[in-house]
C-alpha positions as CSV (number, residue, x, y, z in Angstrom):
1,M,0.0,0.0,0.0
2,R,1.2,3.5,-0.8
3,S,0.2,6.9,0.5
4,V,-1.6,8.8,-2.3
5,I,-2.5,12.5,-2.4
6,I,-6.1,12.6,-3.4
7,G,-6.9,16.2,-2.9
8,T,-5.1,19.5,-2.7
9,G,-5.9,23.1,-1.6
10,S,-4.3,26.4,-0.9
11,C,-5.0,29.8,0.5
12,I,-3.1,32.6,-1.2
13,P,-3.7,35.8,0.8
14,E,-5.2,38.7,-1.2
15,I,-2.9,41.5,-0.1
16,K,-0.1,42.0,-2.6
17,V,3.1,43.7,-1.3
18,P,5.5,44.7,-4.1
19,N,9.2,45.3,-3.5
20,S,8.6,49.1,-3.8
21,A,6.7,48.9,-0.5
22,F,10.0,48.7,1.3
23,S,11.4,51.8,-0.3
24,D,10.9,53.9,2.9
25,H,12.3,51.3,5.3
26,V,15.4,52.0,7.3
27,F,17.6,48.9,7.3
28,F,20.5,48.3,9.7
29,E,23.4,45.8,9.3
30,K,23.8,43.0,11.8
31,D,26.4,45.1,13.7
32,G,23.8,47.8,14.2
33,E,25.3,50.2,11.6
34,K,22.7,52.0,9.6
35,N,22.6,51.0,5.9
36,F,23.0,54.2,3.9
37,K,22.9,52.5,0.5
38,N,20.4,53.8,-2.0
39,M,17.2,51.8,-1.3
40,A,16.4,51.4,-5.0
41,G,19.8,49.7,-5.4
42,V,19.2,47.5,-2.3
43,I,15.9,46.3,-3.6
44,E,17.2,45.7,-7.1
45,K,20.0,43.6,-5.7
46,F,17.6,41.7,-3.5
47,Q,15.3,40.9,-6.4
48,T,18.2,39.7,-8.6
49,I,19.4,37.3,-5.9
50,T,16.1,36.0,-4.6
51,G,13.8,36.4,-7.6
52,I,11.1,37.9,-5.4
53,E,9.1,40.8,-7.0
54,E,6.2,40.7,-4.6
55,R,4.7,38.7,-1.8
56,R,1.4,38.1,-0.1
57,Y,0.3,39.1,3.4
58,A,-2.8,38.0,5.3
59,R,-5.5,40.4,6.2
60,T,-5.4,41.8,9.8
61,D,-8.4,39.7,10.7
62,Q,-6.7,36.5,9.6
63,A,-4.4,34.3,11.6
64,A,-2.4,31.3,10.4
65,S,-5.1,28.9,11.6
66,D,-7.7,30.8,9.5
67,L,-5.5,30.4,6.4
68,G,-5.0,26.8,7.2
69,A,-8.7,26.1,7.5
70,I,-9.4,27.7,4.1
71,A,-6.7,25.5,2.5
72,A,-7.9,22.4,4.3
73,E,-11.5,23.0,3.2
74,A,-10.4,23.3,-0.4
75,A,-8.4,20.0,-0.1
76,I,-11.3,18.1,1.4
77,T,-13.6,19.4,-1.3
78,D,-11.1,18.4,-4.0
79,A,-10.7,14.9,-2.5
80,D,-14.5,14.6,-2.3
81,I,-14.5,12.7,1.0
82,D,-16.5,12.7,4.2
83,R,-14.3,14.8,6.6
84,E,-15.4,12.7,9.5
85,T,-13.3,9.8,8.0
86,L,-10.0,11.6,8.6
87,D,-7.8,9.8,11.0
88,Y,-5.2,12.6,11.5
89,I,-4.9,16.3,11.0
90,I,-1.2,17.3,10.9
91,V,-0.5,21.0,10.9
92,A,3.0,22.3,10.2
93,H,3.9,25.9,11.3
94,N,6.6,27.7,13.3
95,F,4.9,30.6,15.1
96,G,1.3,29.6,15.8
97,D,-1.3,32.3,15.5
98,V,0.2,35.8,15.7
99,A,-2.2,38.7,15.9
100,A,-1.6,41.6,13.5
101,D,0.6,44.4,14.9
102,T,2.2,42.2,17.5
103,N,4.8,39.4,17.5
104,R,3.3,37.6,20.4
105,L,2.6,33.9,19.7
106,S,-0.6,32.0,20.5
107,L,0.1,28.2,20.6
108,V,-2.6,27.0,22.9
109,P,-4.7,25.2,21.8
110,A,-2.7,23.7,18.9
111,L,-3.4,25.1,15.5
112,A,-4.5,21.6,14.4
113,S,-7.2,21.6,17.1
114,R,-8.3,25.1,16.0
115,I,-8.5,24.0,12.4
116,K,-10.3,20.8,13.2
117,A,-12.9,22.9,15.1
118,A,-13.2,25.4,12.2
119,L,-13.8,22.4,9.8
120,K,-16.6,21.2,12.2
121,I,-15.1,17.7,12.5
122,S,-16.7,16.0,15.6
123,N,-15.0,12.6,15.3
124,P,-12.8,12.3,18.5
125,D,-10.7,9.6,16.8
126,C,-9.5,12.2,14.3
127,V,-6.3,13.2,16.1
128,A,-5.0,16.7,15.5
129,Y,-1.5,17.8,16.3
130,D,1.2,20.4,15.2
131,I,4.7,20.1,13.9
132,P,7.2,23.0,14.4
133,F,10.0,21.8,12.1
134,G,11.2,24.8,10.2
135,C,10.3,25.2,6.5
136,P,10.4,21.4,5.9
137,G,7.5,21.0,8.3
138,W,4.7,20.3,5.8
139,L,6.8,17.7,4.0
140,E,7.7,16.1,7.3
141,G,4.0,16.0,8.1
142,L,3.4,14.2,4.8
143,I,6.1,11.7,5.7
144,Q,4.5,11.1,9.1
145,A,1.1,10.6,7.5
146,N,2.7,8.1,5.2
147,I,4.1,6.2,8.1
148,F,0.7,6.1,9.8
149,I,-0.9,4.8,6.7
150,R,1.7,2.2,5.9
151,S,1.6,0.9,9.5
152,G,-2.2,0.5,9.3
153,E,-2.7,3.2,12.0
154,A,-4.6,5.5,9.5
155,K,-6.4,5.3,6.2
156,R,-6.7,9.1,5.6
157,C,-4.8,12.1,6.8
158,L,-5.0,15.8,6.2
159,V,-1.6,17.6,6.1
160,I,-1.5,21.4,6.3
161,G,1.3,23.9,6.1
162,T,0.3,27.4,7.3
163,E,2.2,30.5,8.3
164,T,2.0,34.3,8.8
165,L,5.6,35.3,8.6
166,S,4.7,38.9,8.1
167,R,3.9,39.1,11.8
168,V,7.4,38.1,13.0
169,L,9.6,40.2,10.7
170,D,12.0,42.9,11.8
171,P,11.2,46.0,9.6
172,H,14.8,47.1,10.0
173,D,16.3,43.8,8.6
174,K,16.7,43.4,4.8
175,D,15.7,39.8,5.1
176,S,12.2,41.0,6.0
177,M,11.6,41.3,2.2
178,I,11.9,37.5,1.7
179,Y,9.0,36.3,3.8
180,S,5.3,36.0,3.2
181,D,2.0,34.5,4.4
182,G,0.0,31.5,3.0
183,S,-1.3,28.0,3.5
184,G,-1.5,24.8,1.6
185,A,-3.0,21.4,2.3
186,V,-3.4,17.9,1.0
187,V,-5.5,14.8,1.8
188,V,-3.5,11.6,1.8
189,E,-5.1,8.2,1.5
190,G,-3.7,4.6,1.5
191,R,-4.2,2.9,-1.8
192,E,-2.9,-0.2,-3.7
193,G,-1.0,0.4,-6.9
194,D,2.1,2.2,-8.2
195,A,0.9,5.8,-7.4
196,G,2.0,7.5,-4.2
197,M,5.0,8.0,-2.0
198,I,8.0,5.8,-3.2
199,A,10.9,6.9,-0.9
200,W,11.7,9.5,1.6
201,K,14.5,10.8,3.8
202,T,14.9,13.4,6.6
203,Q,18.0,14.8,8.3
204,T,18.6,17.2,11.2
205,H,22.0,19.0,11.3
206,A,21.6,20.7,14.7
207,Y,25.1,20.7,16.1
208,G,26.8,24.1,15.5
209,L,24.1,25.2,13.1
210,T,21.0,26.1,15.1
211,E,21.9,29.8,15.0
212,L,21.6,30.0,11.2
213,L,17.9,30.6,11.5
214,Q,16.7,31.7,14.9
215,M,14.8,34.4,16.8
216,G,16.6,37.6,17.8
217,P,16.2,41.3,18.7
218,S,15.7,44.0,16.1
219,S,18.6,45.1,14.0
220,S,17.8,48.7,14.9
221,P,19.7,49.9,18.0
222,F,16.8,52.3,18.5
223,A,14.0,49.7,18.6
224,D,11.3,50.7,21.1
225,N,10.8,47.2,22.7
226,K,14.1,45.4,23.2
227,A,12.1,42.3,24.4
228,N,10.6,41.7,21.0
229,L,12.2,38.9,19.0
230,Y,12.1,38.6,15.3
231,L,13.0,35.9,12.7
232,K,16.8,36.2,11.9
233,M,18.8,34.4,9.3
234,N,22.5,34.1,8.4
235,G,21.8,34.1,4.7
236,R,25.2,33.2,3.4
237,R,25.7,30.3,5.7
238,V,22.2,29.0,5.0
239,Y,23.0,29.2,1.2
240,E,26.2,27.2,1.7
241,F,24.6,24.6,4.0
242,A,21.7,24.0,1.5
243,L,24.1,23.6,-1.5
244,N,26.3,21.2,0.5
245,H,23.5,19.0,1.9
246,V,20.2,19.1,0.1
247,P,21.4,17.5,-3.2
248,L,22.8,14.6,-1.2
249,V,19.5,14.0,0.6
250,V,17.6,14.1,-2.7
251,K,20.2,11.7,-4.2
252,T,19.7,9.3,-1.2
253,V,16.0,9.2,-2.0
254,L,16.5,8.6,-5.7
255,D,19.1,5.8,-4.9
256,K,16.7,4.2,-2.4
257,A,14.1,3.9,-5.2
258,G,16.6,2.9,-7.9
259,K,15.7,6.0,-9.9
260,F,17.8,8.6,-11.7
261,P,17.2,12.3,-12.5
262,A,16.1,11.3,-16.0
263,D,13.1,9.5,-14.4
264,V,11.9,12.7,-12.8
265,K,9.3,15.0,-14.4
266,R,9.4,17.9,-11.9
267,I,11.3,18.9,-8.9
268,L,9.1,20.8,-6.4
269,I,11.6,22.5,-4.0
270,H,10.8,24.8,-1.1
271,Q,10.5,28.3,-2.5
272,A,13.4,29.8,-0.4
273,N,15.5,31.7,-2.9
274,D,15.5,31.5,-6.7
275,K,19.3,31.5,-7.0
276,M,19.7,29.0,-4.2
277,D,17.1,26.6,-5.5
278,T,18.5,26.7,-9.0
279,A,22.0,26.0,-7.6
280,I,20.7,23.0,-5.6
281,V,19.1,21.4,-8.6
282,E,22.2,22.0,-10.7
283,R,24.4,20.4,-8.0
284,L,22.0,17.4,-7.8
285,F,22.4,16.7,-11.5
286,K,26.1,17.1,-11.3
287,L,26.2,14.3,-8.7
288,Y,25.1,12.1,-11.6
289,G,27.6,13.7,-14.1
290,I,24.8,15.6,-15.8
291,H,25.5,19.3,-16.7
292,D,22.4,20.1,-18.9
293,I,19.3,20.6,-16.7
294,P,16.0,19.7,-18.4
295,E,13.9,22.7,-19.2
296,N,11.0,23.5,-16.9
297,I,11.9,20.8,-14.4
298,M,11.6,23.2,-11.4
299,P,8.4,25.2,-11.2
300,M,8.8,28.4,-9.1
301,T,6.3,30.7,-7.3
302,I,8.7,32.7,-5.3
303,R,8.6,35.6,-7.8
304,W,5.0,36.5,-6.9
305,L,4.4,34.7,-3.6
306,G,7.7,35.1,-1.7
307,N,8.8,32.5,0.9
308,S,5.8,31.4,3.0
309,S,7.8,28.7,4.8
310,V,5.8,25.5,5.3
311,A,3.2,26.7,2.8
312,T,5.4,26.9,-0.3
313,L,5.4,23.2,-1.3
314,P,1.7,22.4,-0.8
315,T,0.7,25.7,-2.5
316,L,3.0,25.0,-5.4
317,L,1.5,21.5,-5.8
318,D,-2.0,22.8,-5.7
319,L,-1.4,25.4,-8.4
320,I,0.2,22.8,-10.7
321,V,-2.5,20.1,-10.3
322,K,-5.2,22.8,-10.8
323,G,-3.6,23.9,-14.0
324,K,-2.5,27.3,-12.8
325,M,1.2,26.8,-13.6
326,P,1.3,26.7,-17.5
327,G,4.2,24.7,-18.8
328,Y,4.6,22.7,-15.5
329,D,1.9,20.1,-15.9
330,I,2.1,16.7,-14.2
331,D,0.2,13.6,-15.4
332,K,-0.6,10.2,-14.1
333,G,2.5,8.1,-13.9
334,D,4.9,11.0,-13.7
335,I,7.5,10.9,-10.9
336,I,8.2,14.1,-9.0
337,I,10.5,15.1,-6.1
338,F,9.6,17.2,-3.1
339,A,12.5,18.7,-1.2
340,S,12.9,21.3,1.6
341,V,15.4,22.8,3.9
342,G,15.1,25.2,6.9
343,A,15.6,26.0,10.5
344,G,16.9,23.3,12.7
345,M,18.8,22.8,10.4
346,N,16.4,20.3,8.8
347,I,16.3,18.7,5.4
348,N,13.8,16.3,3.8
349,A,12.9,14.9,0.4
350,V,10.2,12.6,-1.0
351,L,10.0,10.8,-4.2
352,Y,6.4,10.6,-5.4
353,Q,4.6,9.0,-8.4
354,L,1.3,10.3,-9.7
């Protein structure tokens, strides 16, 4: 039996925030020195490196669990199932529900319980729990759902990735331009046949690396509230870490399944940074002695959606299967790769056949 994705859904917030919205921001370097560079030049360089032109933010009346419930409802509808037959609801996030204009986290009850209530699921045997696992959280939730299904513990699971990163950003940090809000969800069911999850792999590189992505004070020495903590990243070291480790994890998954890059139709990688994701895929192919990357193998949404952490992969999948990513179609029998990297430092990859 394999774990098959039978329904997808996403919630793409309606508020568009272009790069020009940051033109009046005052950025400080990590040493507290004010960045006096021309902001137009800063934004242009940022766009060249990351590929991001705009991102989406949630409305002030929406929290991460609200976005998650919308994506989940869409996935359940797409799967055309009775929601009371779900055995697990697994919700990946990193900050819980954060109210607008604060960076105070609300984690009790768990977002999975809040979303289950919003979906009006009354079955007490539908177990709802959260995963804080950095950006790879949704994919790790998918792996856990797969383990439940293969063990006979579950028949159907709902896996959600939801985040409102706009609520935990330091307005005086250039990295604030990277992040966005959103949610994506899938319904997974155990079925006989060739379709479904073929192989998977997860790693945690914690020792000496936990500071690459962590919470920290504002970059501004003049910040009003020194107790507030914001999402902070050592971009250069994250880039180097990803290039050195992610291709090897993906290769491990391909090798476990006896597959090669030529067998793969699409690579769905966490939308972290256009330049970094491209380099990861190039390095993966080079591990097999391949220097010419197939055209359109890696669909990207980061240009217009930014980096919404756990939401990037399920949102990308939903857009593809709903025909909203022209040129990146996937058909029955196609093999695709999911891969992600993020805080922890965690990496995971899944080989999946439609």
